[in-house]
N, C-alpha and C positions, 0 to 999 in steps of 0.2 A: 746289355750296359756294360760300358768297359772300366778298365783302372778306376775303379772306385776302392777305398780304403774300407767301404762298409754297405749295404744294402741298405734301401729307405723305400719304404711305402706312398712317398711322396706326400705323404701327410705330417712329415716330420720326425716318424717316426726312425730310429736306425738301430741296425742290427751289428753293432762293432765289430770288426776280425781281431786275430789275436795280436800284440803287439808288433810292431815294423822292426825290420831288420835296419842294418845301417845303409844299405842302399837304398832304402825307401825315405829313410830319414834324410838323408842327402838330397833326396830329390823333391822332397818338400821343402827344403830350405833354398834351394836351388831354384824352386818355382817361385817362393815368396820374396827372392830377392829381388825380382822385378817390379817396378812399379806399374808397368802397362799390365801385368797377368794381377798386379793387387788389384787394379782397377777392375778388372774382368769379373775376377771374384765378387767386388763389390754389388757390380749389374746382377750378378746371379744370386744372389743373396738378397737385393732391394724386388728383384722380377724371376721367384726360380719360376723352372721349365719354359723360360723365354728361349728363342732359337735364336742361330747364330746372327742371322742378319738383324736382329733388336739388339746386340750386343756390339757389331759393326756401328751400328747408328748411336749408342752412347760416344763409343771411340773416332767416330767420321773423320773428325779434324785433325787427329794427333796421329793413327797410324792405321794403314789400308787392312783389306779382308784377308791379303793374304796372311800378313803378319800378325792377325787375330787369331788366325787357323793355326798358327805354327805354336802363340801363345797356349792356346785352346791344347794340343797336343801336349805340351808340357805340363799343363796343368790335371790334363786325364793323368799323364803317366805318372804325375805323383800322388794321384789319388783326390786330387783337391776336387776334381769336377768329376759330374757322372754324367755320359753323355747316351740319349737313346736317341733311335731314328723313330719318324714318325711318319710314314711314306714317304715326302720327300725332303722334309726337317728333320734337323738333329735340334732334340730338345735337351736343355742344358740346365744341371742343378749343381749349388754349389753343397759339398762334402766336408763338414767341419772336422771330420774325426783324425787326418792326420795334425791337425792344428791341437785337438784333443792329447794326441801323443804326446805330444812335445811339450807342453803344457803341466801333463803326470811326469813325464821323464825328470824336466830339471825345477819343477815349483812343489813338488807334493813334499819332498823332504823339508824345505824352505817354510811351508806352511805348516807342520806340524810342530818346526822349532817355534815359529813367533806364534802359533797359538797357544803352546804350552808357557811362553814367555808371557804372554796376555792374559793368561786364566791365573797364573802366579801374583800378577800383578794387581789385579784384581780381587784376588784375595787379598792380598797385603792390605789394598786399599779398603776393604768394608772389614777386616777385620781390626784394622788400627783404633785404638783408644781415638776417641774424640774428645779434643779441649776445646773449650771457647774460650775465644782470648777476651782477656779483661776491656772492658768496655770503660773510655775515657771519662771521666767527671764530668758531669754536667754543670756548665757554667749558670751561675743565678741569672734568672732572669729581671731585669727593670721594667716595672708600672710604671708610665705613665702617667 
């Protein structure tokens, strides 16, 4: 397996590598900036372990095999695709680890901030004294 940000046992269990450096993050952003590459990742998410021909079949009306191979090389370099040779085939898997790195780097502090704010709001709402609103006086009923 080459170009992966983690190792996977193909049962969905990932062993994460250490945090990425600046060049690795740049490669991930560059790879994700392309709509055809994002579509390739969608295919690999939908059909893990599929071969290059299957990816090409999904994109045959839009881009050719040569372009798919170039996009796959970019995705592998970014660690978003794990490729493994099986005889004459190249089997491909989507590796979400680099996307998790991005999420962790830029959202963790915001998540903690908003979790704290929501906890305070919950505490404030639950400890507030509940007062009943006065009920309007009922008008007398007329009987026929």
